[in-house]
C-alpha positions in Angstrom: 173.6 100.0 134.6 174.8 96.3 134.3 175.0 94.0 137.1 178.4 94.3 138.8 178.9 90.6 138.3 178.6 90.5 134.7 181.7 90.9 132.7 181.8 93.3 129.6 182.4 91.1 126.5 184.9 92.6 124.2 185.3 91.7 120.5 189.0 92.4 119.5 189.5 93.2 115.7 193.4 93.2 115.1 195.4 91.5 112.4 198.7 91.8 114.2 199.2 88.5 116.3 201.4 90.4 118.8 199.0 93.2 119.4 196.0 90.8 119.4 197.8 88.6 122.0 198.6 91.6 124.1 195.1 93.0 124.0 193.7 89.5 125.0 196.0 89.4 128.0 195.4 92.9 129.1 191.6 92.4 128.7 191.4 89.0 130.3 193.4 90.1 133.4 190.9 93.0 134.1 188.2 91.9 136.7 185.3 93.5 134.6 186.3 92.5 131.0 186.2 89.4 129.1 187.3 88.5 125.5 184.1 87.5 123.6 186.0 86.8 120.4 189.0 87.8 118.1 188.9 88.7 114.4 191.9 89.1 112.3 190.1 91.2 109.7 187.2 93.6 109.4 185.2 90.9 107.1 185.6 88.3 109.9 184.6 90.6 112.5 181.3 91.5 110.6 180.6 87.9 109.8 180.8 87.0 113.6 179.2 90.1 115.0 175.7 88.9 115.5 176.7 85.5 116.9 179.2 87.0 119.4 177.0 90.0 120.4 179.8 92.0 122.2 179.3 94.8 124.3 182.0 96.8 122.9 184.6 96.4 120.0 188.3 97.0 120.0 188.9 98.2 116.5 192.3 98.3 114.6 192.4 100.8 111.9 194.9 99.3 109.4 193.6 95.9 108.5 194.0 93.7 105.5 191.3 94.2 103.0 188.5 96.5 104.6 190.1 99.1 106.9 188.8 100.0 110.4 186.9 103.2 109.2 184.8 101.1 106.8 184.3 98.5 109.3 183.0 101.2 111.6 180.8 102.6 109.3 179.1 99.1 108.5 178.9 98.3 112.0 177.2 101.6 113.0 174.8 101.2 110.0 174.0 97.5 110.4 174.8 96.5 113.9 175.3 99.6 116.1 177.8 98.6 118.9 180.4 100.9 120.9 183.7 101.1 119.3 187.0 102.1 120.8 189.7 102.7 118.0 193.1 101.1 118.8 195.6 103.2 116.9 199.2 104.2 116.6 199.7 107.9 116.3 202.6 107.7 114.1 201.3 108.0 110.4 199.2 110.8 109.1 197.1 108.3 107.1 196.5 106.3 110.1 195.7 109.2 112.2 193.2 110.5 109.5 191.5 107.1 109.4 191.2 107.0 113.1 189.8 110.6 113.3 187.2 109.8 110.6 186.3 106.6 112.4 185.3 108.9 115.3 183.2 111.0 113.0 181.6 107.7 111.8 180.4 106.7 115.1 183.5 105.2 117.1 183.6 106.8 120.7 187.2 107.1 121.3 190.7 106.5 120.1 193.7 105.1 122.4 197.3 103.9 121.9 198.1 100.5 120.9 199.5 98.4 123.8 203.2 98.3 124.3 205.3 95.5 125.5 205.3 94.4 129.3 208.9 95.8 129.7 208.0 99.1 128.3 207.8 101.9 131.1 204.3 103.0 129.9 202.8 99.6 129.8 200.6 99.8 132.8 199.4 103.2 132.0 198.4 102.3 128.5 196.9 99.0 129.5 194.9 100.6 132.1 193.7 103.4 129.8 192.7 100.7 127.3 190.5 98.9 129.7 189.0 101.9 131.3 187.9 103.1 127.7 186.5 99.7 126.8 184.5 99.5 130.0 183.2 103.1 130.1 182.4 103.1 126.4 180.4 99.8 126.9 177.9 101.7 128.8 177.2 104.2 125.9 173.9 103.8 124.0 175.1 104.1 120.5 172.4 104.9 117.8 172.2 103.6 114.1 174.3 105.9 111.8 173.3 106.8 108.2 176.0 107.8 105.8 175.3 109.6 102.5 178.1 109.7 100.2 181.6 111.0 100.2 180.6 113.7 102.8 182.7 111.7 105.2 185.9 113.3 103.6 184.7 116.8 103.3 183.8 119.8 105.4 180.2 119.8 106.5 178.0 122.7 105.8 175.0 122.5 108.3 171.8 123.1 106.4 170.8 126.2 108.0 167.5 126.3 106.4 166.7 123.3 108.6 168.3 124.3 111.6 166.1 127.1 112.6 164.7 125.4 115.6 165.4 127.3 118.8 166.2 130.5 116.9 164.7 133.7 118.1 165.3 136.7 120.0 168.5 136.6 122.0 167.9 137.1 125.7 169.4 140.4 126.7 171.1 141.0 123.3 170.5 143.4 120.5 171.7 143.0 117.1 175.6 143.1 116.6 176.3 142.6 120.3 180.1 142.9 120.6 181.1 139.4 121.4 184.9 138.8 121.4 185.5 135.1 122.2 183.8 131.8 121.4 184.8 128.6 123.2 183.6 125.1 122.8 184.1 122.0 125.0 183.5 118.5 124.1 184.4 114.8 125.1 182.8 111.5 124.0 181.3 112.0 120.4 183.0 115.5 120.3 185.1 115.3 117.1 181.9 114.7 115.0 179.8 117.3 117.0 182.7 119.9 116.5 182.8 119.4 112.8 179.1 119.8 112.6 179.0 123.2 114.6 182.3 124.8 113.3 181.5 123.5 109.8 178.4 125.8 109.8 180.8 128.8 110.2 182.1 130.8 107.3 185.6 131.9 106.5 186.2 135.2 108.1 184.1 134.4 111.3 184.6 137.4 113.4 185.6 135.8 116.8 188.6 133.6 117.8 187.5 130.2 118.8 188.9 128.2 121.5 188.3 124.3 121.7 189.0 121.7 124.3 188.3 118.3 123.3 189.1 115.3 125.4 191.1 112.9 123.5 194.1 110.7 123.9 197.3 112.9 124.6 199.1 111.4 121.5 196.1 112.3 119.3 195.7 115.9 119.9 198.1 117.3 117.3 196.4 114.8 114.7 193.0 116.0 115.7 193.9 119.6 115.1 195.3 118.7 111.6 192.3 116.6 110.8 189.9 119.1 112.0 191.6 121.9 109.9 191.2 119.7 106.8 187.5 119.7 107.2 186.6 123.4 108.0 186.7 126.8 106.3 188.6 128.1 109.3 192.4 127.6 110.1 193.0 125.4 113.0 196.1 125.1 115.2 197.3 124.1 118.6 197.2 127.1 121.0 200.7 128.4 122.0 201.5 130.2 125.3 201.6 133.7 124.9 199.9 133.8 121.6 197.4 136.4 120.9 194.1 134.9 119.4 193.0 136.1 116.0 189.4 136.4 114.7 188.2 133.3 112.4 190.9 131.1 113.8 190.2 127.9 115.7 192.8 127.1 118.6 192.8 123.6 120.2 194.1 123.1 123.8 197.3 121.0 123.5 197.8 117.9 125.4 198.6 117.9 129.1 197.9 121.6 129.4 195.0 123.7 130.6 194.1 126.6 128.2 193.3 130.0 129.7 192.7 133.3 128.0 193.5 136.7 129.7 194.8 140.1 128.7 194.6 139.2 125.1 196.8 136.1 125.2 196.7 132.4 125.8 198.2 131.1 129.0 199.0 127.3 129.2 199.5 125.5 132.5 200.2 122.0 133.7 198.6 122.6 137.0 196.2 119.9 138.6 193.5 118.3 136.8 190.0 119.5 136.9 187.2 117.1 136.7 189.9 114.5 136.0 190.8 116.5 132.8 193.8 118.4 131.7 193.1 120.4 129.5 189.7 121.0 131.2 186.8 122.8 129.8 185.9 124.5 133.1 189.3 126.1 133.3 188.9 127.6 129.7 185.3 128.7 130.6 186.3 130.2 133.8 189.1 132.3 132.2 186.6 133.4 129.5 184.1 134.5 132.3 186.9 136.5 134.1 188.3 138.0 130.9 185.4 138.7 128.8 182.3 138.5 130.8 179.3 139.3 128.6 181.5 139.6 125.4 181.9 135.7 125.5 180.0 132.8 124.0 180.5 129.2 125.6 179.1 126.1 124.0 179.2 122.7 125.9 178.9 119.5 123.6 178.4 115.9 124.3 180.7 114.1 126.8 180.7 112.1 129.9 181.1 113.4 133.3 180.9 117.1 134.4 183.8 118.9 132.9 182.9 122.3 131.6 179.6 122.6 133.5 181.0 124.9 136.3 183.1 127.0 134.0 180.0 127.4 131.8 177.9 128.6 135.0 180.7 131.1 135.7 180.2 132.5 132.3 176.5 132.8 132.5 176.9 134.4 136.1 179.4 136.8 134.2 176.7 137.8 131.5 178.2 135.5 128.7 175.8 133.6 126.3 175.8 130.0 127.1 174.7 127.0 124.9 174.6 123.3 125.7 173.9 120.5 123.3 170.3 119.0 123.6 169.9 115.5 124.8 168.2 114.5 121.4 171.5 114.6 119.7 174.2 114.3 122.4 176.2 111.1 121.9 176.6 111.2 125.8 174.2 113.7 127.5 176.4 114.0 130.6 178.4 117.1 130.6 175.5 119.2 129.0 173.1 117.7 131.4 175.1 118.7 134.4 175.3 122.2 133.0 171.6 122.5 132.4 170.6 121.2 135.8 173.0 123.7 137.5 171.3 126.8 135.6 174.4 127.4 133.6 172.7 127.3 130.3 170.7 130.1 128.3 169.9 128.0 125.2 169.8 124.3 124.9 169.9 123.2 121.2 170.2 120.1 118.9 173.5 120.0 117.3 172.3 121.3 113.8 171.0 124.3 115.4 174.0 125.5 117.2 175.9 126.9 114.3 173.0 129.0 113.2 172.6 130.3 116.6 176.2 131.3 116.8 175.8 133.1 113.4 172.8 135.1 114.9 174.8 135.9 118.0 177.5 137.6 115.8 174.9 139.1 113.5 175.9 137.1 110.5 173.3 136.0 108.1 173.2 132.4 106.9 174.0 133.5 103.2 177.3 134.4 104.7 178.4 130.8 104.4 
């Protein structure tokens, strides 16, 4: 942890004078943040990165010349630095670039600031500053990109992900699992693509997903995810009956529960400061499916999902957590492991293979 007296240095990358000025004002008034520099283009930001040495970068997506996605790739390849994407959720193209920036190594995406007279000004300003401060603490790693795969579905190389495979404790072949749930936060979009990208069309279980992401970006995230997988993806709807081989994403502002063969959405209190909450989803799976459920807890800050995963294990479900070796933030998985909630702790590339084994599907099914 840094000294409480040292301010977090933010590099702002934003071509709009109005938005750049708003960000500078929001950041400078925050007691723990300071503007280290401002760039009006990605090229300018890359040129000044080593000299400015920011703790975190505020990255616009639509920039003149190189866009924010390509800038994110270059920064994460050459000079890894925590990046928070500042985006409008209005246009499909911009949403797609924002989501792909998360896959390229950016840590979170937040709304652009609004005018000081807007009713949501303080909420949005506080959220921007909170994300910049929190993400500055993440130890990012150098990324390697290989080709146009950034725009395609990922097929996890199952031949290389056999680590951790072996007999399933307490399970025989073809155990009658009926529901799969995955929970993720910081670093989650990329992790979810890798895990779900390993599953074939016709996967035999319904799949529920809780991903902590800005409320305005949940719908775009579901559309983006659906464009990368062999499985259909949609936002879960209240009263809907889940179908096998379909991915259901918890909608903004709502907890997602499963029970009596249907989804139940609720706007009750936050759990672990989250709504939707992974613990709420997992707890409902424990109550409704018991040993017929599988829970997977991926990268993320805090402890959401851990208590729910413990409830699943106590109910006889099979529980998996992402290993520290691949988690962008080994927070939520660590809490689950330490509480005894986890049956298998696996690196990201091995999780899809384990899921196929659990439902008795061979790797050749992909």
